[in-house]
C-alpha positions in Angstrom: 148.8 130.3 153.2 145.8 130.8 151.0 142.4 129.8 152.3 140.9 129.7 148.8 140.8 126.3 147.1 139.2 125.1 143.9 136.0 123.0 143.9 138.0 120.2 142.2 140.6 120.2 145.0 137.8 120.2 147.6 136.1 117.3 146.0 139.3 115.3 145.8 140.3 116.0 149.4 136.9 115.1 150.9 136.6 112.0 148.8 140.1 110.8 149.7 139.3 111.6 153.4 136.3 109.3 153.2 138.4 106.5 151.7 141.1 107.0 154.3 138.7 107.0 157.2 137.0 103.9 155.9 140.2 101.9 155.4 141.9 103.1 158.6 139.0 101.9 160.8 139.3 98.4 159.3 142.9 97.9 158.3 145.0 101.0 159.1 147.7 102.7 157.0 145.5 104.6 154.7 147.0 108.0 155.5 149.7 106.8 153.1 147.0 107.8 150.5 146.0 111.2 151.8 149.5 112.5 152.5 150.8 112.4 148.9 147.5 113.8 147.7 148.0 116.9 149.8 151.6 117.1 148.4 150.3 116.8 144.8 147.8 119.6 145.4 150.6 121.9 146.4 151.3 121.8 150.2 154.9 121.5 151.4 155.8 118.3 153.2 155.6 119.6 156.7 152.3 121.3 156.1 150.9 118.2 154.3 151.9 116.0 157.3 150.4 118.3 159.8 147.2 119.0 157.8 146.9 115.2 157.3 147.3 114.6 161.0 144.7 117.2 161.9 142.3 115.9 159.3 142.4 112.2 159.8 144.0 111.3 163.1 140.8 111.2 165.2 138.8 109.2 162.6 139.8 106.1 164.5 138.0 107.5 167.5 134.8 108.1 165.4 134.9 104.5 164.4 134.4 103.6 168.0 131.0 105.3 168.1 129.6 102.3 166.4 131.1 100.1 169.2 130.6 102.5 172.1 129.0 99.7 174.2 132.5 98.2 174.9 134.4 101.5 175.0 134.6 101.7 178.9 135.9 98.1 179.1 138.6 98.8 176.5 139.6 102.1 178.1 140.1 100.3 181.5 142.2 97.7 179.8 144.3 99.8 177.5 144.5 103.2 179.1 148.2 102.9 179.9 149.0 102.0 176.3 147.0 105.1 175.3 149.1 107.2 177.7 152.4 105.9 176.2 151.3 106.4 172.7 150.1 110.0 173.4 153.4 110.8 175.3 155.4 109.5 172.4 153.3 111.4 169.9 153.8 114.7 171.8 157.6 114.2 171.6 157.4 113.3 167.9 155.3 116.4 167.1 157.6 118.7 168.9 160.6 117.1 167.0 158.8 117.8 163.7 158.3 121.4 164.5 161.7 122.0 166.1 163.9 120.8 163.2 164.2 122.6 159.8 161.7 121.6 157.0 164.6 120.4 154.8 165.3 117.6 157.3 161.8 116.3 157.1 161.6 116.7 153.3 164.7 114.5 152.8 163.1 111.8 155.1 159.6 111.9 153.6 160.1 109.4 150.8 161.6 106.8 153.2 158.9 107.4 155.8 156.1 106.9 153.2 157.8 103.8 151.8 158.1 102.4 155.3 154.5 103.2 156.1 153.4 101.5 152.8 155.5 98.4 153.3 154.5 98.0 156.9 151.0 97.2 155.8 152.4 93.9 154.3 153.6 92.7 157.7 151.6 89.4 158.5 149.4 90.2 161.5 148.2 87.0 163.0 147.7 85.9 166.6 150.4 83.7 167.9 151.6 82.1 171.1 154.5 84.5 171.5 154.6 86.1 174.9 155.2 89.8 175.3 155.5 91.6 178.6 153.5 94.7 179.4 156.8 96.7 179.5 157.7 95.6 176.0 154.3 96.4 174.7 154.4 99.8 176.3 157.8 100.5 174.8 156.7 99.5 171.3 153.5 101.6 171.6 155.6 104.5 172.8 157.8 104.1 169.7 154.8 104.1 167.5 153.6 107.2 169.1 156.8 109.1 168.4 156.5 108.0 164.8 152.9 109.1 164.7 153.7 112.6 166.0 156.6 113.0 163.6 154.9 111.6 160.4 151.8 109.6 161.1 150.9 107.1 158.3 151.6 103.5 159.3 151.0 103.8 163.1 147.9 101.7 162.9 149.9 98.8 161.5 152.6 99.2 164.1 149.9 99.1 166.9 148.2 96.1 165.5 151.6 94.3 165.1 152.2 95.0 168.8 148.8 93.9 170.1 147.9 91.0 167.9 149.6 88.3 170.0 147.3 86.6 172.3 144.3 88.7 171.2 141.7 88.2 168.5 141.4 90.5 165.5 138.2 92.3 166.6 139.7 93.1 170.0 142.9 94.4 168.4 141.0 96.6 166.0 139.0 98.3 168.7 142.0 98.8 170.9 143.9 100.2 167.9 141.2 102.7 167.2 141.1 103.7 170.8 144.9 104.2 171.1 145.3 106.1 167.8 142.1 108.1 168.2 143.1 109.5 171.6 146.7 110.0 170.5 145.4 112.1 167.5 143.7 114.5 169.9 147.0 115.3 171.6 149.0 115.8 168.3 146.1 117.9 166.9 146.3 120.3 169.9 150.0 120.8 169.3 149.6 121.3 165.6 146.8 123.8 166.0 149.4 126.4 166.9 152.1 125.4 164.4 151.0 127.8 161.6 151.4 124.9 159.2 147.8 123.8 158.9 145.8 124.4 155.7 142.4 124.7 157.5 140.3 124.1 154.4 142.0 120.9 153.6 142.0 119.8 157.2 138.3 120.5 157.6 137.5 118.5 154.4 139.7 115.6 155.5 138.0 115.7 158.9 134.5 115.5 157.4 135.4 112.8 154.9 137.5 110.6 157.2 135.2 110.7 160.1 132.2 109.9 157.9 134.1 107.0 156.3 135.3 105.7 159.7 131.8 105.7 161.2 130.3 103.9 158.2 133.3 101.5 158.3 132.6 100.8 162.0 129.0 99.8 161.0 130.1 97.6 158.1 133.6 96.5 159.2 132.9 92.8 158.8 131.5 93.1 155.2 134.6 94.3 153.3 137.7 92.2 152.4 140.6 93.6 154.4 143.1 92.2 151.9 141.6 94.3 149.1 141.7 97.5 151.2 145.3 96.8 152.1 146.2 96.2 148.5 144.7 99.5 147.5 146.8 101.3 150.1 150.0 99.5 149.1 149.5 100.2 145.4 148.9 103.9 146.0 151.7 104.2 148.6 154.3 102.6 146.3 153.4 104.9 143.4 153.5 107.9 145.7 156.8 106.8 147.2 158.4 106.5 143.8 157.1 110.0 143.0 158.5 111.4 146.2 161.9 109.8 145.6 162.0 111.4 142.2 160.8 114.7 143.5 163.0 115.2 146.6 166.0 112.9 146.2 167.0 112.2 142.7 168.3 115.7 142.1 171.1 114.9 144.6 172.8 112.6 142.1 
């Protein structure tokens, strides 16, 4: 895998990383933007998924730096959900690496479409009761999905936690769960041989910068607009991937 990239590719990746980190810290789901960009630049689907994970997965954790005064409180309350998410992500990452690339390639268009459409799920507090066991099971499932693919876990976590919690609490808890989970998947992927290190580094710089700034300004940007941007890009990219990887079957 070449370590030499063009200046234009570098500018595109670091810019996309910034946008992804900014949106993920507020609304989640923005990895649906960076993943197809890596594919368009020339990475294969597995390499793109893993490079994307390495580059943007811990940006949620950097968003917490702007809210570090409450971090200890949230860790005490949500550490078991962090554990289940990380455990699921480890299993998902191992599954990704254990199966042939062709399997993942055929699933990619569906996974990206699911990640994109999941952003449209209404996420409002309600009176619905959910036991700790059910929450843990759902977070565990989101962790498996995160380890295998990634984009969309933020929405899945928010959908699980939103009941009986206010939006700010859920957003901080989401950043904590996904941020720590990303550390575990990154450790596994470090040794996969599928990481494009230049792109991962540029995504890391861009996404963490965007996440930190977003953490400072999170109440000043319309979440609906950011989600709409992710959905628009995700749908276009999904259509492209269906055409690229699946239409030749028929």
